[in-house]
C-alpha positions as CSV (number, residue, x, y, z in Angstrom):
1,M,155.2,64.3,128.0
2,N,157.6,66.3,126.1
3,P,159.9,64.9,123.1
4,E,163.0,65.1,125.1
5,K,161.3,63.2,128.0
6,M,160.0,60.5,125.8
7,K,163.2,60.2,123.8
8,S,164.9,59.4,127.1
9,Q,162.2,57.0,128.5
10,C,162.1,55.4,124.9
11,A,166.1,55.0,125.3
12,E,165.7,53.3,128.9
13,V,163.0,50.8,127.9
14,S,164.9,49.9,124.7
15,N,168.2,49.0,126.7
16,I,165.9,46.9,129.1
17,M,164.3,45.1,126.1
18,K,167.8,44.5,124.3
19,A,169.0,42.9,127.9
20,I,166.4,40.4,128.2
21,A,165.8,39.7,124.6
22,H,167.5,36.2,124.8
23,P,164.9,33.9,125.4
24,Q,166.9,32.2,128.6
25,R,167.6,35.8,130.2
26,L,163.7,36.2,129.8
27,M,163.1,33.1,131.4
28,I,165.2,33.8,134.6
29,M,163.6,37.4,134.6
30,C,160.0,35.9,134.6
31,H,160.8,33.5,137.4
32,L,162.5,36.6,139.2
33,A,159.4,38.4,138.7
34,E,157.7,35.9,141.1
35,G,160.4,36.9,143.9
36,E,163.8,36.5,144.9
37,K,165.6,33.3,144.3
38,N,168.9,31.6,144.9
39,V,171.0,30.1,142.4
40,G,169.8,26.7,143.0
41,E,166.4,27.7,142.6
42,I,167.0,29.4,139.3
43,L,169.0,26.6,137.8
44,E,166.5,24.0,138.6
45,L,163.4,26.3,137.0
46,C,165.2,27.3,133.9
47,E,167.2,23.7,133.2
48,I,170.3,25.6,132.2
49,S,173.9,25.0,132.9
50,Q,175.6,26.7,135.9
51,S,178.1,28.2,133.6
52,Q,175.4,29.5,131.4
53,L,173.6,30.9,134.4
54,S,176.5,32.6,135.8
55,Q,177.1,34.5,132.6
56,F,173.5,35.4,132.3
57,L,173.2,36.6,135.8
58,N,176.5,38.5,135.7
59,R,175.5,40.3,132.6
60,M,172.2,41.5,134.0
61,Q,173.7,42.5,137.2
62,R,176.2,44.7,135.0
63,E,173.2,46.0,133.4
64,K,171.5,47.0,136.6
65,L,168.5,44.8,136.0
66,L,169.0,42.5,138.9
67,K,170.5,43.0,142.0
68,V,172.1,40.3,144.5
69,R,172.0,39.7,148.2
70,K,174.7,37.4,149.9
71,E,173.8,35.5,152.8
72,S,176.4,32.8,154.2
73,Q,177.5,31.0,151.1
74,F,174.5,31.9,148.9
75,S,173.7,34.5,146.5
76,F,170.0,35.5,146.2
77,Y,168.9,37.6,143.0
78,S,166.0,39.7,142.6
79,I,164.9,42.3,140.0
80,A,166.6,45.5,140.8
81,D,163.5,48.0,139.6
82,V,160.0,47.7,140.3
83,K,159.0,49.0,136.7
84,I,161.0,45.9,135.3
85,T,159.0,43.6,137.5
86,K,155.8,45.3,136.1
87,L,157.3,45.1,132.7
88,I,158.0,41.3,132.8
89,Q,154.6,40.8,134.6
90,S,152.7,42.6,131.8
91,M,154.5,40.5,129.1
92,Q,153.4,37.4,131.2
93,K,149.8,38.5,131.0
94,I,150.0,39.0,127.4
95,F,151.9,35.9,126.3
96,C,151.5,33.5,129.1
97,P,147.9,33.5,130.3
C-alpha cells in the first residue's frame, strides 16, 4: 500500500474509533453488529435513558456510522458500512469471547 493511501485509511479508521470510543456508543454498535434493531430494542439491551440513546444515535448517524429506516412510527437502526460491522465483530472476538 502506498504511503498516501495508508495515511488516508488510517485517518478513516481513526475517525471511526473516535466516534465509538464512548462505552455506551460502543455497546450500541455491538448490539447493532448482530443486526438491525428498533429504538425500543436498543433501549432494552443497553439500559440507558431514551434521551441518552437519542443523542448517541443522532451523533452516530451524523458521523455516517449508522443508517436509519423508518417504518410507520418506528425507526430501525443498522450499521451503515460492512467494514464497521467487521471491525466491531473483530473487537468482540478479542474482548468478549
